[in-house]
C-alpha positions in Angstrom: 108.8 66.1 50.9 107.7 62.4 50.3 104.8 61.3 52.5 105.9 59.2 55.6 103.4 56.4 54.7 104.9 56.2 51.2 108.5 55.9 52.6 107.4 53.3 55.2 105.7 51.2 52.6 108.6 51.1 50.2 111.2 50.6 52.9 109.3 47.5 53.9 109.0 46.3 50.2 112.4 47.2 48.9 114.6 46.3 51.9 118.2 46.9 51.1 117.3 48.7 47.9 115.3 51.4 49.7 118.2 53.8 50.4 119.2 53.9 46.8 115.5 54.3 45.8 115.1 57.2 48.3 118.2 58.9 47.1 117.0 58.9 43.5 114.3 61.4 44.4 117.1 64.0 45.1 118.5 63.7 41.6 117.3 65.7 38.6 114.9 64.1 36.2 116.5 63.1 32.9 115.1 64.8 29.8 114.7 62.9 26.6 112.9 62.9 23.2 112.2 60.7 20.2 113.0 61.5 16.5 110.0 61.1 14.2 110.8 58.7 11.3 107.7 59.8 9.4 109.4 63.1 8.4 111.1 63.6 5.1 114.4 64.6 6.7 115.3 63.2 10.1 118.7 64.9 10.8 118.4 67.2 13.8 119.1 70.8 13.3 119.0 72.3 16.8 118.3 69.6 19.4 121.3 68.2 21.4 121.9 64.5 21.5 123.3 63.5 24.9 123.4 59.8 24.3 120.8 57.3 23.1 118.0 55.9 25.2 119.1 52.2 25.6 116.0 50.7 24.0 114.5 51.5 20.6 116.0 53.3 17.7 114.5 56.8 18.0 115.1 57.8 21.6 117.8 60.2 22.8 118.6 62.1 26.0 118.5 65.9 25.7 116.3 68.9 26.2 113.9 70.0 23.4 113.2 73.7 22.8 109.5 74.0 22.1 110.2 76.9 19.6 112.9 75.1 17.7 112.6 74.1 14.1 112.9 70.5 15.1 109.9 70.8 17.5 107.7 73.0 15.4 108.0 70.8 12.3 107.3 67.7 14.3 110.7 66.1 13.9 111.0 65.6 17.7 108.7 64.7 20.5 109.8 65.4 24.0 109.1 62.2 26.0 110.4 61.0 29.4 112.8 58.0 28.7 111.0 55.4 30.8 107.8 56.2 29.0 109.4 55.4 25.7 109.7 51.7 26.7 105.9 51.4 26.6 105.8 52.1 22.9 108.7 49.7 22.2 106.8 46.9 24.0 103.6 47.7 22.1 105.5 47.8 18.7 102.5 47.7 16.3 103.0 46.6 12.7 102.0 48.6 9.6 98.4 47.8 8.6 97.2 46.9 12.1 94.3 48.4 14.0 95.6 49.9 17.2 93.9 51.6 20.1 95.6 53.9 22.5 92.8 54.1 25.1 94.0 56.9 27.4 96.2 58.7 24.9 96.7 62.4 26.0 99.0 64.2 25.5 100.2 62.0 22.7 103.6 60.6 23.5 102.7 57.0 23.2 100.3 57.5 20.3 103.0 59.3 18.3 105.4 56.5 19.1 103.0 53.9 17.9 102.5 55.8 14.7 106.3 55.7 14.1 106.1 51.9 13.9 102.9 51.9 11.7 104.5 54.0 8.9 101.1 55.7 8.0 99.5 52.3 7.3 96.6 50.8 9.2 94.4 52.6 11.7 95.6 54.2 14.9 92.7 55.2 17.2 93.8 57.6 19.9 91.2 58.3 22.6 91.1 60.7 25.6 88.1 61.0 27.9 88.7 64.7 28.8 88.0 67.0 25.9 90.6 69.7 26.7 93.3 67.0 26.9 91.9 65.4 23.7 92.5 68.7 21.9 96.1 68.7 22.9 96.4 65.1 21.8 95.0 66.0 18.4 97.4 68.9 18.0 100.4 66.6 18.7 99.1 64.1 16.2 98.9 66.9 13.7 102.4 68.3 14.5 104.0 64.9 14.0 102.5 64.6 10.5 100.4 61.5 11.2 97.9 60.6 8.5 96.2 57.4 9.8 95.0 58.5 13.2 91.5 59.0 14.5 91.3 61.1 17.7 88.2 60.7 19.8 86.9 61.8 23.3 84.9 59.0 24.9 84.6 57.0 28.0 85.9 53.4 27.7 82.3 52.2 28.0 81.1 54.4 25.2 84.0 53.2 23.0 83.5 49.5 23.7 79.8 49.7 22.8 80.8 51.0 19.4 83.9 48.9 18.7 83.6 45.4 19.9 86.4 43.0 18.9 87.7 45.7 16.6 91.4 46.1 17.4 94.6 44.0 16.9 96.4 45.8 19.7 95.3 47.9 22.6 97.5 50.1 24.8 96.2 51.3 28.1 98.6 53.7 29.8 96.3 53.7 32.8 95.4 56.7 35.0 97.3 56.0 38.2 98.6 57.4 41.5 101.7 58.8 39.6 104.3 57.7 42.2 106.8 57.2 39.4 106.5 60.9 38.5 107.2 62.3 42.0 110.7 63.4 41.0 109.5 65.0 37.8 106.2 66.4 39.0 106.2 67.7 42.6 102.4 68.4 42.4 101.8 64.6 42.1 103.0 64.2 45.7 100.3 66.5 46.9 97.6 64.2 45.5 98.9 61.1 47.1 97.5 59.5 50.3 97.7 56.0 51.7 94.5 54.8 50.0 95.2 56.5 46.7 96.7 53.5 44.9 93.7 51.3 45.7 91.3 54.1 44.6 93.2 54.2 41.3 93.2 50.4 41.0 89.4 50.3 41.2 89.2 52.7 38.3 91.8 50.7 36.4 89.8 47.5 36.7 86.8 49.4 35.4 88.7 50.6 32.3 90.2 47.2 31.6 86.8 45.6 31.8 85.8 47.8 28.8 89.1 47.5 27.0 89.1 43.7 26.7 85.8 43.9 24.9 87.4 45.8 22.0 90.3 43.3 21.5 90.0 40.5 18.9 91.0 37.0 19.8 94.7 36.7 19.2 95.2 40.4 19.8 97.7 41.9 22.3 96.9 44.1 25.3 99.7 46.3 26.8 99.1 47.7 30.2 101.3 50.4 31.7 101.4 52.8 34.6 103.8 55.4 35.9 103.5 54.2 39.5 105.5 51.9 41.8 102.3 50.8 43.6 101.8 47.0 43.5 98.0 47.6 43.9 98.1 49.2 40.5 100.7 47.0 38.9 101.2 43.3 39.8 97.9 43.0 41.6 96.0 44.4 38.6 97.7 41.9 36.3 96.8 39.1 38.7 93.2 40.3 38.8 93.0 40.6 35.0 94.3 37.0 34.4 92.0 35.6 37.1 89.0 37.5 35.8 89.7 36.9 32.1 91.4 33.5 31.8 91.6 33.9 28.0 94.5 36.2 28.6 98.1 35.0 29.0 101.1 37.1 30.0 103.9 37.5 27.4 107.4 37.8 28.7 108.9 41.2 27.9 112.4 41.3 26.6 114.6 43.3 28.8 118.0 44.2 27.2 120.8 43.9 29.8 122.2 47.3 29.1 118.8 48.9 29.8 118.7 47.9 33.5 115.0 47.2 33.3 113.9 44.8 36.0 111.4 41.9 36.3 108.1 42.6 38.0 107.7 41.2 41.5 105.4 38.2 41.7 105.2 38.3 45.5 103.7 41.8 45.3 100.6 40.4 43.5 99.5 39.3 47.0 97.8 42.2 48.8 98.4 40.7 52.2 102.1 40.5 51.5 102.3 44.1 50.3 100.3 45.3 53.4 102.8 43.6 55.6 100.1 41.4 57.2 101.7 38.1 56.3 104.5 36.6 54.2 103.4 33.0 54.4 100.6 33.4 51.8 102.6 35.4 49.3 101.6 34.9 45.7 104.4 33.2 43.8 103.4 33.0 40.1 106.8 33.3 38.4 105.0 34.1 35.1 104.5 37.6 36.5 108.3 38.2 36.3 107.7 38.6 32.6 106.2 42.0 33.2 108.7 44.9 33.5 109.5 47.5 36.2 111.6 50.6 35.5 113.2 52.1 38.7 114.7 55.5 38.9 117.6 54.2 41.1 118.6 51.7 38.4 118.3 53.6 35.2 118.1 57.1 33.7 114.3 57.6 33.8 111.3 57.7 36.0 109.2 54.9 37.5 107.1 52.7 35.2 105.4 49.4 35.0 104.6 47.5 31.8 102.9 44.2 31.1 102.0 42.6 27.8 99.2 40.0 27.4 97.7 38.1 24.5 94.1 37.1 24.1 93.5 33.4 23.3 92.2 32.4 19.9 92.8 33.8 16.5 90.4 35.8 14.4 90.3 38.9 12.2 89.0 42.1 13.7 85.3 42.7 13.6 85.1 43.8 10.0 81.3 44.2 10.1 81.9 47.6 11.8 83.9 49.0 8.9 82.1 51.0 6.3 83.8 52.3 3.2 82.6 55.8 3.8 81.7 56.8 7.4 79.1 59.5 7.5 79.8 60.1 3.9 78.4 63.3 2.4 79.4 63.2 -1.3 81.4 66.2 -2.6 79.3 68.4 -4.8 80.4 68.9 -8.4 81.8 72.3 -7.5 83.7 70.9 -4.6 85.1 68.1 -6.8 86.2 70.7 -9.3 87.8 73.0 -6.7 89.6 70.1 -5.0 90.9 68.7 -8.3 92.2 72.1 -9.3 94.0 72.6 -6.0 95.6 69.1 -6.0 96.8 69.5 -9.7 98.2 72.9 -9.0 99.9 72.0 -5.7 101.1 68.4 -5.8 103.2 66.5 -8.3 101.0 63.4 -8.0 98.5 63.3 -5.1 96.9 59.9 -4.8 93.8 59.2 -2.7 94.4 55.4 -2.7 91.9 53.3 -0.7 91.1 56.2 1.6 87.9 58.1 1.6 87.1 61.8 1.5 84.9 62.7 4.5 83.4 66.2 5.0 82.8 67.7 8.4 80.9 70.9 7.4 83.3 72.5 4.9 86.4 70.8 6.3 87.7 67.8 4.2 89.5 64.8 5.7 91.1 61.7 4.2 90.0 58.9 6.5 92.2 55.9 7.3 91.5 52.6 5.6 89.2 50.5 7.7 87.5 53.5 9.5 84.3 52.2 11.2 80.9 53.9 11.3 81.5 57.0 13.5 77.9 58.1 13.5 77.1 59.9 16.8 80.8 59.8 18.1 82.9 62.7 19.3 85.6 62.7 16.8 88.3 65.5 16.9 90.4 64.2 14.0 89.5 61.7 11.3 92.8 60.9 9.6 94.5 63.6 7.6 92.8 67.0 7.4 93.3 68.2 3.8 91.7 71.7 4.1 88.6 73.8 3.9 86.3 74.6 1.1 85.8 78.4 0.9 84.1 80.6 -1.7 85.2 79.0 -5.0 88.6 78.0 -3.5 90.2 75.4 -1.3 92.5 76.4 1.5 94.9 73.7 2.6 95.1 72.7 6.3 98.3 73.1 8.4 98.1 69.3 8.9 98.6 68.7 5.2 101.8 70.8 5.2 103.2 68.9 8.2 102.4 65.5 6.7 103.7 66.3 3.2 107.2 65.5 2.0 108.7 68.5 0.0 109.5 66.3 -3.0 105.7 65.7 -3.4 105.0 69.4 -4.0 105.2 71.4 -7.2 106.4 74.6 -5.3 108.5 74.8 -2.2 110.3 77.6 -0.5 113.4 76.7 1.6 113.6 79.1 4.5 116.8 80.5 5.9 117.0 81.8 9.5 115.6 85.2 8.7 112.7 83.8 6.8 112.0 81.3 9.6 111.8 84.1 12.1 109.3 86.0 9.9 107.3 82.9 9.1 106.6 81.8 12.7 105.8 85.4 13.6 103.2 85.5 10.8 104.9 88.1 8.6 104.8 88.3 4.8 108.0 87.0 3.2 109.5 89.0 0.3 111.4 86.9 -2.3 113.1 87.3 -5.7 112.8 83.6 -6.4 110.6 82.9 -9.4 107.4 81.2 -8.4 104.0 80.7 -9.9 101.0 82.3 -8.3 99.6 79.8 -5.8 100.3 77.6 -2.8 103.9 77.0 -1.7 105.1 74.5 1.0 107.3 76.4 3.4 110.3 74.2 4.2 112.6 74.3 7.3 115.4 71.8 7.7 114.0 69.6 4.9 110.5 69.3 6.3 107.2 71.1 5.7 106.5 73.8 8.2 103.3 75.3 6.9 101.8 77.0 3.9 102.5 80.2 2.0 100.7 81.7 -1.0 102.9 83.4 -3.6 101.6 86.6 -5.3 103.7 89.3 -7.0 107.1 88.7 -5.4 105.8 88.0 -1.9 104.6 85.0 0.1 101.5 85.5 2.1 101.8 83.7 5.5 99.4 80.9 6.5 101.2 79.8 9.6 98.3 79.3 12.1 97.7 82.4 14.3 97.4 80.3 17.4 100.9 78.8 16.9 102.8 82.1 16.1 105.7 83.2 18.3 108.7 85.5 18.4 112.1 83.8 18.0 114.4 84.9 20.7 118.1 85.3 19.6 
């Protein structure tokens, strides 16, 4: 049941559109997903395609099974269709430094990574640690190598990373009105003053975000709410408070049914129904975008793109070649060298640095800044862990590797797959050398096995194991 104040407000604002808007809440939410182009093989095995999302090259309508091969190997990411437009607007280039400031659970970060093609630095931050852990897990599942995952407040991050990023995405915490159809619990949180309460928090976050953007950089702001207080009024405030920012008009393909923002809604008096004579009429605001559930197959969203005046490189003084570097010991160097030579055809470190967290070894993204004292959950690609006189590869390494990079792979059939995800040992007559084997499902790495005497010991993580239901 939608709150009466909510209905009265949008009846006043939408006029003749209101009935169609109201009826949209009775229709089922449309499911969708993105295909991950970072994978070695991008042909779906068991996820239905029910038409393409009408913007971007990777989005399709359809329901993802969380236990399917496509999902477990990171080939697909379930993401609401309107939310996919935010990543398309952001569209980072390979080699850029990109911040996703409120990134959990990871839909938009993984979308940004698709554009970046493992090049540059993607910094994904989430203030709440439990949500940051989920974000980190999704970054891992999608095989992303160039992402740092942190858990900080915007103020803590801006103090460490001034003028550091080429692009910043803020999918702001909001009143969630656009998710009412999809998430009935969101209705229970809503009250008449809730949008303005969220707007106060959004202004605080933006005040820190702008400190981290280099001159000439782009800032993308999005919400999943209809509320003008959190959408047009926030952009008006941002441009008034920070005159160095200009709005960039977002392209809206005709077939997408994406609408212009409403410049008149930037006037709080107009929205509150107090007056229409003083309505704000800055046509430039039409360049922002609104996605309405009664106009397209998706939930409610607002997106604006702004550019910061000037032109300069990111603050390179923050970058250190080796953040918190603890050199590998001679034994560790020997053990790692042996593992890489025995497992990979030609593993190259490139310009990336090895970084140790205790006994866990990461390959940090190029341009990683000094992270001393920061709460970092993931620093690029986790390679594995040094154990007594051996190196045990991380699950993240298997999910990021292409099978043609490995000396030994094992292509699993359906029976093998069921055993693997359950954690069982796999018996095989295939001739393999003693050592690590990349377990492959549908052409992509799914995890590690270790071959010894006709059987493959299972290293699929215990916390991820499940029973395949026939």
